[in-house]
Gaussian input, Z-matrix of N, CA and C with variables (Angstrom, degrees):
# hf/3-21g

backbone

0 1
 N
 C     1     B1
 C     2     B2     1     A1
 N     3     B3     2     A2     1     D1
 C     4     B4     3     A3     2     D2
 C     5     B5     4     A4     3     D3
 N     6     B6     5     A5     4     D4
 C     7     B7     6     A6     5     D5
 C     8     B8     7     A7     6     D6
 N     9     B9     8     A8     7     D7
 C    10    B10     9     A9     8     D8
 C    11    B11    10    A10     9     D9
 N    12    B12    11    A11    10    D10
 C    13    B13    12    A12    11    D11
 C    14    B14    13    A13    12    D12
 N    15    B15    14    A14    13    D13
 C    16    B16    15    A15    14    D14
 C    17    B17    16    A16    15    D15
 N    18    B18    17    A17    16    D16
 C    19    B19    18    A18    17    D17
 C    20    B20    19    A19    18    D18
 N    21    B21    20    A20    19    D19
 C    22    B22    21    A21    20    D20
 C    23    B23    22    A22    21    D21
 N    24    B24    23    A23    22    D22
 C    25    B25    24    A24    23    D23
 C    26    B26    25    A25    24    D24
 N    27    B27    26    A26    25    D25
 C    28    B28    27    A27    26    D26
 C    29    B29    28    A28    27    D27
 N    30    B30    29    A29    28    D28
 C    31    B31    30    A30    29    D29
 C    32    B32    31    A31    30    D30
 N    33    B33    32    A32    31    D31
 C    34    B34    33    A33    32    D32
 C    35    B35    34    A34    33    D33
 N    36    B36    35    A35    34    D34
 C    37    B37    36    A36    35    D35
 C    38    B38    37    A37    36    D36
 N    39    B39    38    A38    37    D37
 C    40    B40    39    A39    38    D38
 C    41    B41    40    A40    39    D39
 N    42    B42    41    A41    40    D40
 C    43    B43    42    A42    41    D41
 C    44    B44    43    A43    42    D42
 N    45    B45    44    A44    43    D43
 C    46    B46    45    A45    44    D44
 C    47    B47    46    A46    45    D45
 N    48    B48    47    A47    46    D46
 C    49    B49    48    A48    47    D47
 C    50    B50    49    A49    48    D48
 N    51    B51    50    A50    49    D49
 C    52    B52    51    A51    50    D50
 C    53    B53    52    A52    51    D51
 N    54    B54    53    A53    52    D52
 C    55    B55    54    A54    53    D53
 C    56    B56    55    A55    54    D54
 N    57    B57    56    A56    55    D55
 C    58    B58    57    A57    56    D56
 C    59    B59    58    A58    57    D57
 N    60    B60    59    A59    58    D58
 C    61    B61    60    A60    59    D59
 C    62    B62    61    A61    60    D60
 N    63    B63    62    A62    61    D61
 C    64    B64    63    A63    62    D62
 C    65    B65    64    A64    63    D63
 N    66    B66    65    A65    64    D64
 C    67    B67    66    A66    65    D65
 C    68    B68    67    A67    66    D66
 N    69    B69    68    A68    67    D67
 C    70    B70    69    A69    68    D68
 C    71    B71    70    A70    69    D69
 N    72    B72    71    A71    70    D70
 C    73    B73    72    A72    71    D71
 C    74    B74    73    A73    72    D72
 N    75    B75    74    A74    73    D73
 C    76    B76    75    A75    74    D74
 C    77    B77    76    A76    75    D75
 N    78    B78    77    A77    76    D76
 C    79    B79    78    A78    77    D77
 C    80    B80    79    A79    78    D78
 N    81    B81    80    A80    79    D79
 C    82    B82    81    A81    80    D80
 C    83    B83    82    A82    81    D81
 N    84    B84    83    A83    82    D82
 C    85    B85    84    A84    83    D83
 C    86    B86    85    A85    84    D84
 N    87    B87    86    A86    85    D85
 C    88    B88    87    A87    86    D86
 C    89    B89    88    A88    87    D87
 N    90    B90    89    A89    88    D88
 C    91    B91    90    A90    89    D89
 C    92    B92    91    A91    90    D90
 N    93    B93    92    A92    91    D91
 C    94    B94    93    A93    92    D92
 C    95    B95    94    A94    93    D93
 N    96    B96    95    A95    94    D94
 C    97    B97    96    A96    95    D95
 C    98    B98    97    A97    96    D96
 N    99    B99    98    A98    97    D97
 C   100   B100    99    A99    98    D98
 C   101   B101   100   A100    99    D99
 N   102   B102   101   A101   100   D100
 C   103   B103   102   A102   101   D101
 C   104   B104   103   A103   102   D102
 N   105   B105   104   A104   103   D103
 C   106   B106   105   A105   104   D104
 C   107   B107   106   A106   105   D105
 N   108   B108   107   A107   106   D106
 C   109   B109   108   A108   107   D107
 C   110   B110   109   A109   108   D108
 N   111   B111   110   A110   109   D109
 C   112   B112   111   A111   110   D110
 C   113   B113   112   A112   111   D111
 N   114   B114   113   A113   112   D112
 C   115   B115   114   A114   113   D113
 C   116   B116   115   A115   114   D114
 N   117   B117   116   A116   115   D115
 C   118   B118   117   A117   116   D116
 C   119   B119   118   A118   117   D117
 N   120   B120   119   A119   118   D118
 C   121   B121   120   A120   119   D119
 C   122   B122   121   A121   120   D120
 N   123   B123   122   A122   121   D121
 C   124   B124   123   A123   122   D122
 C   125   B125   124   A124   123   D123
 N   126   B126   125   A125   124   D124
 C   127   B127   126   A126   125   D125
 C   128   B128   127   A127   126   D126
 N   129   B129   128   A128   127   D127
 C   130   B130   129   A129   128   D128
 C   131   B131   130   A130   129   D129
 N   132   B132   131   A131   130   D130
 C   133   B133   132   A132   131   D131
 C   134   B134   133   A133   132   D132
 N   135   B135   134   A134   133   D133
 C   136   B136   135   A135   134   D134
 C   137   B137   136   A136   135   D135
 N   138   B138   137   A137   136   D136
 C   139   B139   138   A138   137   D137
 C   140   B140   139   A139   138   D138
 N   141   B141   140   A140   139   D139
 C   142   B142   141   A141   140   D140
 C   143   B143   142   A142   141   D141
 N   144   B144   143   A143   142   D142
 C   145   B145   144   A144   143   D143
 C   146   B146   145   A145   144   D144
 N   147   B147   146   A146   145   D145
 C   148   B148   147   A147   146   D146
 C   149   B149   148   A148   147   D147
 N   150   B150   149   A149   148   D148
 C   151   B151   150   A150   149   D149
 C   152   B152   151   A151   150   D150
 N   153   B153   152   A152   151   D151
 C   154   B154   153   A153   152   D152
 C   155   B155   154   A154   153   D153
 N   156   B156   155   A155   154   D154
 C   157   B157   156   A156   155   D155
 C   158   B158   157   A157   156   D156
 N   159   B159   158   A158   157   D157
 C   160   B160   159   A159   158   D158
 C   161   B161   160   A160   159   D159
 N   162   B162   161   A161   160   D160
 C   163   B163   162   A162   161   D161
 C   164   B164   163   A163   162   D162
 N   165   B165   164   A164   163   D163
 C   166   B166   165   A165   164   D164
 C   167   B167   166   A166   165   D165
 N   168   B168   167   A167   166   D166
 C   169   B169   168   A168   167   D167
 C   170   B170   169   A169   168   D168
 N   171   B171   170   A170   169   D169
 C   172   B172   171   A171   170   D170
 C   173   B173   172   A172   171   D171
 N   174   B174   173   A173   172   D172
 C   175   B175   174   A174   173   D173
 C   176   B176   175   A175   174   D174
 N   177   B177   176   A176   175   D175
 C   178   B178   177   A177   176   D176
 C   179   B179   178   A178   177   D177
 N   180   B180   179   A179   178   D178
 C   181   B181   180   A180   179   D179
 C   182   B182   181   A181   180   D180
 N   183   B183   182   A182   181   D181
 C   184   B184   183   A183   182   D182
 C   185   B185   184   A184   183   D183
 N   186   B186   185   A185   184   D184
 C   187   B187   186   A186   185   D185
 C   188   B188   187   A187   186   D186
 N   189   B189   188   A188   187   D187
 C   190   B190   189   A189   188   D188
 C   191   B191   190   A190   189   D189
 N   192   B192   191   A191   190   D190
 C   193   B193   192   A192   191   D191
 C   194   B194   193   A193   192   D192
 N   195   B195   194   A194   193   D193
 C   196   B196   195   A195   194   D194
 C   197   B197   196   A196   195   D195
 N   198   B198   197   A197   196   D196
 C   199   B199   198   A198   197   D197
 C   200   B200   199   A199   198   D198
 N   201   B201   200   A200   199   D199
 C   202   B202   201   A201   200   D200
 C   203   B203   202   A202   201   D201
 N   204   B204   203   A203   202   D202
 C   205   B205   204   A204   203   D203
 C   206   B206   205   A205   204   D204
 N   207   B207   206   A206   205   D205
 C   208   B208   207   A207   206   D206
 C   209   B209   208   A208   207   D207
 N   210   B210   209   A209   208   D208
 C   211   B211   210   A210   209   D209
 C   212   B212   211   A211   210   D210
 N   213   B213   212   A212   211   D211
 C   214   B214   213   A213   212   D212
 C   215   B215   214   A214   213   D213
 N   216   B216   215   A215   214   D214
 C   217   B217   216   A216   215   D215
 C   218   B218   217   A217   216   D216
 N   219   B219   218   A218   217   D217
 C   220   B220   219   A219   218   D218
 C   221   B221   220   A220   219   D219
 N   222   B222   221   A221   220   D220
 C   223   B223   222   A222   221   D221
 C   224   B224   223   A223   222   D222
 N   225   B225   224   A224   223   D223
 C   226   B226   225   A225   224   D224
 C   227   B227   226   A226   225   D225
 N   228   B228   227   A227   226   D226
 C   229   B229   228   A228   227   D227
 C   230   B230   229   A229   228   D228
 N   231   B231   230   A230   229   D229
 C   232   B232   231   A231   230   D230
 C   233   B233   232   A232   231   D231
 N   234   B234   233   A233   232   D232
 C   235   B235   234   A234   233   D233
 C   236   B236   235   A235   234   D234
 N   237   B237   236   A236   235   D235
 C   238   B238   237   A237   236   D236
 C   239   B239   238   A238   237   D237
 N   240   B240   239   A239   238   D238
 C   241   B241   240   A240   239   D239
 C   242   B242   241   A241   240   D240
 N   243   B243   242   A242   241   D241
 C   244   B244   243   A243   242   D242
 C   245   B245   244   A244   243   D243
 N   246   B246   245   A245   244   D244
 C   247   B247   246   A246   245   D245
 C   248   B248   247   A247   246   D246
 N   249   B249   248   A248   247   D247
 C   250   B250   249   A249   248   D248
 C   251   B251   250   A250   249   D249
 N   252   B252   251   A251   250   D250
 C   253   B253   252   A252   251   D251
 C   254   B254   253   A253   252   D252
 N   255   B255   254   A254   253   D253
 C   256   B256   255   A255   254   D254
 C   257   B257   256   A256   255   D255
 N   258   B258   257   A257   256   D256
 C   259   B259   258   A258   257   D257
 C   260   B260   259   A259   258   D258
 N   261   B261   260   A260   259   D259
 C   262   B262   261   A261   260   D260
 C   263   B263   262   A262   261   D261
 N   264   B264   263   A263   262   D262
 C   265   B265   264   A264   263   D263
 C   266   B266   265   A265   264   D264
 N   267   B267   266   A266   265   D265
 C   268   B268   267   A267   266   D266
 C   269   B269   268   A268   267   D267
 N   270   B270   269   A269   268   D268
 C   271   B271   270   A270   269   D269
 C   272   B272   271   A271   270   D270
 N   273   B273   272   A272   271   D271
 C   274   B274   273   A273   272   D272
 C   275   B275   274   A274   273   D273
 N   276   B276   275   A275   274   D274
 C   277   B277   276   A276   275   D275
 C   278   B278   277   A277   276   D276
 N   279   B279   278   A278   277   D277
 C   280   B280   279   A279   278   D278
 C   281   B281   280   A280   279   D279
 N   282   B282   281   A281   280   D280
 C   283   B283   282   A282   281   D281
 C   284   B284   283   A283   282   D282
 N   285   B285   284   A284   283   D283
 C   286   B286   285   A285   284   D284
 C   287   B287   286   A286   285   D285
 N   288   B288   287   A287   286   D286
 C   289   B289   288   A288   287   D287
 C   290   B290   289   A289   288   D288
 N   291   B291   290   A290   289   D289
 C   292   B292   291   A291   290   D290
 C   293   B293   292   A292   291   D291
 N   294   B294   293   A293   292   D292
 C   295   B295   294   A294   293   D293
 C   296   B296   295   A295   294   D294

   B1=1.4451
   B2=1.5205
   B3=1.3176
   B4=1.4553
   B5=1.5142
   B6=1.3209
   B7=1.4517
   B8=1.5239
   B9=1.3214
   B10=1.4576
   B11=1.5175
   B12=1.3238
   B13=1.4594
   B14=1.5168
   B15=1.3147
   B16=1.4612
   B17=1.5228
   B18=1.3290
   B19=1.4572
   B20=1.5232
   B21=1.3187
   B22=1.4662
   B23=1.5228
   B24=1.3377
   B25=1.4637
   B26=1.5205
   B27=1.3263
   B28=1.4692
   B29=1.5286
   B30=1.3419
   B31=1.4604
   B32=1.5280
   B33=1.3249
   B34=1.4660
   B35=1.5244
   B36=1.3169
   B37=1.4644
   B38=1.5237
   B39=1.3190
   B40=1.4620
   B41=1.5180
   B42=1.3164
   B43=1.4592
   B44=1.5214
   B45=1.3206
   B46=1.4589
   B47=1.5233
   B48=1.3286
   B49=1.4621
   B50=1.5225
   B51=1.3181
   B52=1.4567
   B53=1.5260
   B54=1.3256
   B55=1.4614
   B56=1.5193
   B57=1.3111
   B58=1.4494
   B59=1.5129
   B60=1.3171
   B61=1.4626
   B62=1.5164
   B63=1.3067
   B64=1.4493
   B65=1.5170
   B66=1.3183
   B67=1.4627
   B68=1.5259
   B69=1.3314
   B70=1.4554
   B71=1.5170
   B72=1.3162
   B73=1.4604
   B74=1.5385
   B75=1.3380
   B76=1.4700
   B77=1.5324
   B78=1.3494
   B79=1.4605
   B80=1.5161
   B81=1.3267
   B82=1.4599
   B83=1.5274
   B84=1.3316
   B85=1.4648
   B86=1.5231
   B87=1.3265
   B88=1.4566
   B89=1.5292
   B90=1.3279
   B91=1.4650
   B92=1.5248
   B93=1.3219
   B94=1.4572
   B95=1.5164
   B96=1.3344
   B97=1.4648
   B98=1.5264
   B99=1.3156
   B100=1.4690
   B101=1.5201
   B102=1.3287
   B103=1.4585
   B104=1.5173
   B105=1.3234
   B106=1.4616
   B107=1.5237
   B108=1.3271
   B109=1.4597
   B110=1.5229
   B111=1.3118
   B112=1.4638
   B113=1.5205
   B114=1.3237
   B115=1.4572
   B116=1.5199
   B117=1.3094
   B118=1.4648
   B119=1.5242
   B120=1.3386
   B121=1.4628
   B122=1.5210
   B123=1.2834
   B124=1.4556
   B125=1.5291
   B126=1.3345
   B127=1.4541
   B128=1.5160
   B129=1.3197
   B130=1.4659
   B131=1.5251
   B132=1.3164
   B133=1.4601
   B134=1.5209
   B135=1.3282
   B136=1.4563
   B137=1.5214
   B138=1.3235
   B139=1.4566
   B140=1.5193
   B141=1.3243
   B142=1.4571
   B143=1.5157
   B144=1.3159
   B145=1.4476
   B146=1.5200
   B147=1.3278
   B148=1.4596
   B149=1.5219
   B150=1.3267
   B151=1.4623
   B152=1.5200
   B153=1.3196
   B154=1.4619
   B155=1.5212
   B156=1.3197
   B157=1.4606
   B158=1.5168
   B159=1.3210
   B160=1.4623
   B161=1.5225
   B162=1.3106
   B163=1.4566
   B164=1.5245
   B165=1.3330
   B166=1.4588
   B167=1.5143
   B168=1.3066
   B169=1.4518
   B170=1.5205
   B171=1.3210
   B172=1.4552
   B173=1.5187
   B174=1.3149
   B175=1.4588
   B176=1.5145
   B177=1.3422
   B178=1.4712
   B179=1.5265
   B180=1.2989
   B181=1.4623
   B182=1.5163
   B183=1.3303
   B184=1.4581
   B185=1.5259
   B186=1.3272
   B187=1.4561
   B188=1.5225
   B189=1.3276
   B190=1.4501
   B191=1.5227
   B192=1.3325
   B193=1.4637
   B194=1.5251
   B195=1.3152
   B196=1.4589
   B197=1.5210
   B198=1.3312
   B199=1.4663
   B200=1.5274
   B201=1.3339
   B202=1.4638
   B203=1.5181
   B204=1.3280
   B205=1.4631
   B206=1.5321
   B207=1.3301
   B208=1.4609
   B209=1.5276
   B210=1.3267
   B211=1.4656
   B212=1.5251
   B213=1.3183
   B214=1.4601
   B215=1.5243
   B216=1.3275
   B217=1.4615
   B218=1.5283
   B219=1.3247
   B220=1.4592
   B221=1.5247
   B222=1.3378
   B223=1.4571
   B224=1.5200
   B225=1.3196
   B226=1.4617
   B227=1.5209
   B228=1.3127
   B229=1.4550
   B230=1.5191
   B231=1.3350
   B232=1.4692
   B233=1.5159
   B234=1.3185
   B235=1.4566
   B236=1.5139
   B237=1.3063
   B238=1.4567
   B239=1.5204
   B240=1.3161
   B241=1.4525
   B242=1.5186
   B243=1.3155
   B244=1.4530
   B245=1.5180
   B246=1.3214
   B247=1.4587
   B248=1.5185
   B249=1.3232
   B250=1.4614
   B251=1.5257
   B252=1.3469
   B253=1.4710
   B254=1.5285
   B255=1.3282
   B256=1.4619
   B257=1.5210
   B258=1.3243
   B259=1.4609
   B260=1.5150
   B261=1.3119
   B262=1.4632
   B263=1.5184
   B264=1.3171
   B265=1.4552
   B266=1.5199
   B267=1.3181
   B268=1.4619
   B269=1.5251
   B270=1.3208
   B271=1.4525
   B272=1.5239
   B273=1.3284
   B274=1.4651
   B275=1.5232
   B276=1.3225
   B277=1.4610
   B278=1.5183
   B279=1.3112
   B280=1.4577
   B281=1.5193
   B282=1.3176
   B283=1.4606
   B284=1.5211
   B285=1.3285
   B286=1.4593
   B287=1.5118
   B288=1.3223
   B289=1.4556
   B290=1.5186
   B291=1.3076
   B292=1.4632
   B293=1.5183
   B294=1.3167
   B295=1.4706
   B296=1.5159
   A1=107.90
   A2=116.60
   A3=119.54
   A4=109.19
   A5=114.37
   A6=120.54
   A7=108.45
   A8=116.85
   A9=120.47
   A10=109.61
   A11=115.76
   A12=122.27
   A13=109.17
   A14=116.20
   A15=121.69
   A16=108.85
   A17=114.95
   A18=119.84
   A19=109.93
   A20=115.47
   A21=122.74
   A22=107.53
   A23=116.91
   A24=121.29
   A25=112.10
   A26=117.50
   A27=120.90
   A28=110.66
   A29=116.96
   A30=120.54
   A31=114.49
   A32=118.18
   A33=120.06
   A34=109.34
   A35=116.03
   A36=121.07
   A37=110.89
   A38=115.49
   A39=120.71
   A40=108.82
   A41=116.70
   A42=122.74
   A43=106.98
   A44=116.88
   A45=122.20
   A46=109.31
   A47=116.71
   A48=122.33
   A49=108.59
   A50=116.42
   A51=121.74
   A52=108.11
   A53=116.24
   A54=120.07
   A55=110.45
   A56=114.66
   A57=122.38
   A58=108.06
   A59=116.29
   A60=120.71
   A61=108.85
   A62=115.72
   A63=123.16
   A64=107.25
   A65=116.29
   A66=120.41
   A67=108.91
   A68=114.63
   A69=119.34
   A70=107.71
   A71=117.00
   A72=121.26
   A73=111.79
   A74=118.15
   A75=120.89
   A76=112.31
   A77=118.26
   A78=121.63
   A79=115.05
   A80=118.36
   A81=121.57
   A82=109.98
   A83=116.93
   A84=121.09
   A85=111.29
   A86=116.56
   A87=121.75
   A88=106.19
   A89=116.54
   A90=121.75
   A91=110.52
   A92=115.59
   A93=121.92
   A94=114.83
   A95=117.61
   A96=119.88
   A97=113.77
   A98=118.46
   A99=121.50
   A100=110.74
   A101=115.57
   A102=121.27
   A103=108.31
   A104=116.76
   A105=121.44
   A106=110.47
   A107=115.45
   A108=121.21
   A109=109.06
   A110=116.27
   A111=122.02
   A112=109.98
   A113=115.48
   A114=121.60
   A115=105.97
   A116=117.00
   A117=120.15
   A118=112.54
   A119=117.28
   A120=120.43
   A121=110.07
   A122=116.17
   A123=121.62
   A124=109.72
   A125=116.36
   A126=121.68
   A127=115.39
   A128=118.83
   A129=122.64
   A130=109.44
   A131=116.54
   A132=120.47
   A133=111.03
   A134=115.55
   A135=123.34
   A136=106.88
   A137=117.32
   A138=121.30
   A139=111.28
   A140=116.00
   A141=122.73
   A142=106.95
   A143=116.54
   A144=122.07
   A145=107.29
   A146=116.34
   A147=118.94
   A148=110.08
   A149=116.24
   A150=123.34
   A151=109.05
   A152=116.81
   A153=120.65
   A154=108.97
   A155=116.02
   A156=122.45
   A157=108.90
   A158=115.81
   A159=120.51
   A160=108.61
   A161=115.94
   A162=121.52
   A163=107.75
   A164=115.67
   A165=120.95
   A166=109.21
   A167=115.86
   A168=122.42
   A169=109.22
   A170=116.59
   A171=120.50
   A172=110.16
   A173=116.62
   A174=120.93
   A175=114.91
   A176=118.12
   A177=119.92
   A178=109.65
   A179=116.04
   A180=122.16
   A181=107.21
   A182=116.44
   A183=120.61
   A184=109.76
   A185=114.60
   A186=122.67
   A187=107.80
   A188=117.17
   A189=120.78
   A190=108.08
   A191=116.76
   A192=121.37
   A193=109.64
   A194=115.69
   A195=123.86
   A196=107.25
   A197=117.46
   A198=121.45
   A199=109.74
   A200=115.70
   A201=121.74
   A202=107.92
   A203=116.31
   A204=119.45
   A205=111.70
   A206=116.48
   A207=121.82
   A208=107.97
   A209=117.10
   A210=120.46
   A211=112.89
   A212=117.94
   A213=121.71
   A214=113.13
   A215=117.46
   A216=121.99
   A217=107.79
   A218=115.79
   A219=120.94
   A220=109.14
   A221=115.55
   A222=120.07
   A223=106.33
   A224=116.56
   A225=120.25
   A226=109.96
   A227=116.09
   A228=121.75
   A229=110.75
   A230=116.51
   A231=122.05
   A232=110.67
   A233=115.24
   A234=120.58
   A235=113.97
   A236=114.60
   A237=120.70
   A238=111.45
   A239=117.72
   A240=121.19
   A241=110.23
   A242=116.02
   A243=121.76
   A244=111.96
   A245=114.93
   A246=121.05
   A247=112.54
   A248=116.67
   A249=121.35
   A250=109.56
   A251=118.52
   A252=120.03
   A253=110.39
   A254=116.37
   A255=119.93
   A256=111.72
   A257=114.76
   A258=121.72
   A259=110.58
   A260=116.07
   A261=121.63
   A262=107.38
   A263=116.35
   A264=119.28
   A265=109.41
   A266=113.91
   A267=121.35
   A268=106.61
   A269=116.82
   A270=121.84
   A271=107.86
   A272=115.79
   A273=120.85
   A274=107.11
   A275=116.61
   A276=121.79
   A277=109.14
   A278=115.82
   A279=120.74
   A280=108.23
   A281=115.98
   A282=120.29
   A283=110.85
   A284=117.27
   A285=120.25
   A286=110.03
   A287=115.63
   A288=120.80
   A289=107.37
   A290=116.97
   A291=121.14
   A292=109.60
   A293=116.32
   A294=119.05
   A295=112.00
   D1=131.99
   D2=171.01
   D3=-130.66
   D4=156.32
   D5=-176.47
   D6=-151.29
   D7=129.03
   D8=174.06
   D9=-155.97
   D10=158.34
   D11=177.78
   D12=-109.91
   D13=141.49
   D14=176.26
   D15=-123.85
   D16=157.61
   D17=-178.79
   D18=-139.93
   D19=138.03
   D20=174.88
   D21=-86.16
   D22=113.06
   D23=-179.60
   D24=-103.30
   D25=13.84
   D26=-178.42
   D27=-68.83
   D28=159.54
   D29=-178.32
   D30=-67.50
   D31=-19.22
   D32=178.82
   D33=-138.73
   D34=152.14
   D35=-178.59
   D36=-65.95
   D37=144.89
   D38=178.94
   D39=-155.13
   D40=173.82
   D41=177.40
   D42=-101.94
   D43=108.11
   D44=-174.07
   D45=-114.33
   D46=135.40
   D47=174.44
   D48=-89.06
   D49=135.13
   D50=177.93
   D51=-139.57
   D52=145.20
   D53=-176.99
   D54=-146.12
   D55=157.39
   D56=172.01
   D57=-129.20
   D58=153.18
   D59=175.92
   D60=-162.61
   D61=162.69
   D62=174.70
   D63=-106.37
   D64=132.66
   D65=177.81
   D66=-127.08
   D67=151.56
   D68=171.13
   D69=-72.55
   D70=159.80
   D71=-176.68
   D72=-59.17
   D73=-21.37
   D74=178.03
   D75=-83.81
   D76=-0.62
   D77=176.99
   D78=99.09
   D79=-7.07
   D80=179.43
   D81=-75.06
   D82=133.12
   D83=-179.54
   D84=-72.35
   D85=137.17
   D86=172.67
   D87=-74.04
   D88=117.09
   D89=-173.98
   D90=-57.47
   D91=132.05
   D92=178.44
   D93=88.77
   D94=-5.56
   D95=-175.37
   D96=-87.86
   D97=-17.25
   D98=-175.56
   D99=-76.31
   D100=134.30
   D101=176.36
   D102=-142.98
   D103=132.71
   D104=-176.20
   D105=-127.05
   D106=146.82
   D107=175.31
   D108=-147.67
   D109=175.04
   D110=178.21
   D111=-109.55
   D112=143.83
   D113=170.59
   D114=-102.31
   D115=121.57
   D116=-178.78
   D117=-118.94
   D118=-4.11
   D119=179.82
   D120=-115.58
   D121=125.46
   D122=178.05
   D123=-77.83
   D124=136.26
   D125=175.71
   D126=74.23
   D127=9.46
   D128=178.78
   D129=-121.06
   D130=144.28
   D131=179.05
   D132=-74.18
   D133=139.58
   D134=173.91
   D135=-120.23
   D136=127.78
   D137=-176.40
   D138=-91.09
   D139=136.16
   D140=169.69
   D141=-115.09
   D142=124.16
   D143=178.78
   D144=-139.91
   D145=133.96
   D146=-174.74
   D147=-148.94
   D148=130.20
   D149=174.57
   D150=-104.51
   D151=142.94
   D152=176.47
   D153=-159.14
   D154=161.54
   D155=175.86
   D156=-109.49
   D157=140.83
   D158=177.84
   D159=-149.01
   D160=152.87
   D161=176.09
   D162=-105.49
   D163=123.44
   D164=178.08
   D165=-114.33
   D166=150.85
   D167=175.99
   D168=-103.87
   D169=156.25
   D170=176.67
   D171=-54.61
   D172=133.50
   D173=179.84
   D174=89.90
   D175=-8.70
   D176=176.63
   D177=-62.52
   D178=138.08
   D179=175.52
   D180=-117.87
   D181=126.75
   D182=-179.87
   D183=-120.12
   D184=153.34
   D185=-177.92
   D186=-128.86
   D187=136.98
   D188=174.07
   D189=-86.16
   D190=131.90
   D191=-179.02
   D192=-121.69
   D193=132.09
   D194=177.51
   D195=-115.67
   D196=128.20
   D197=-179.61
   D198=-134.09
   D199=150.73
   D200=176.14
   D201=-147.61
   D202=158.07
   D203=-179.58
   D204=-96.08
   D205=23.76
   D206=177.84
   D207=-149.15
   D208=138.49
   D209=-177.68
   D210=-75.23
   D211=-11.02
   D212=-177.71
   D213=-93.16
   D214=25.20
   D215=177.77
   D216=-107.64
   D217=132.13
   D218=179.52
   D219=-128.67
   D220=154.18
   D221=170.87
   D222=-80.25
   D223=125.51
   D224=-179.44
   D225=-95.94
   D226=159.03
   D227=-175.99
   D228=-82.35
   D229=129.24
   D230=177.15
   D231=-71.00
   D232=-50.54
   D233=-169.04
   D234=-88.65
   D235=159.22
   D236=176.05
   D237=-122.83
   D238=-5.46
   D239=-176.98
   D240=-118.46
   D241=162.35
   D242=176.90
   D243=89.20
   D244=168.49
   D245=-179.05
   D246=-71.74
   D247=-30.72
   D248=-176.92
   D249=-133.68
   D250=80.66
   D251=179.07
   D252=-58.42
   D253=141.93
   D254=-177.30
   D255=-75.18
   D256=148.71
   D257=174.47
   D258=-108.54
   D259=-32.55
   D260=179.42
   D261=-150.95
   D262=153.11
   D263=176.18
   D264=-133.78
   D265=143.04
   D266=177.05
   D267=-130.05
   D268=127.62
   D269=179.97
   D270=-117.89
   D271=123.50
   D272=177.12
   D273=-116.52
   D274=121.27
   D275=179.73
   D276=-112.42
   D277=129.22
   D278=176.56
   D279=-84.39
   D280=123.20
   D281=-179.75
   D282=-92.88
   D283=-45.77
   D284=-178.12
   D285=-166.04
   D286=160.68
   D287=169.75
   D288=-85.47
   D289=118.62
   D290=-179.83
   D291=-103.46
   D292=149.36
   D293=179.66
   D294=-68.44

């Protein structure tokens, strides 16, 4: 599960595509992890949240990737309290050891 907020900081409102996904360190996409939405409000946060199941092997290294089709998109901060408010969260739950 991952969750993050994005914001369109461009000078005028537009329809922007934004996506998140998990990739292995070699660049291969983790199947089922990609999720895309549109930002249609300027200056307002839009949340992307996506649940998926994946099988990982010991030693696998994964990277969260955020992409948008406009340079004026930023990840906005979720939290307002604490020394380091979160910008994005990723939760990985181990269900079982599979053969």
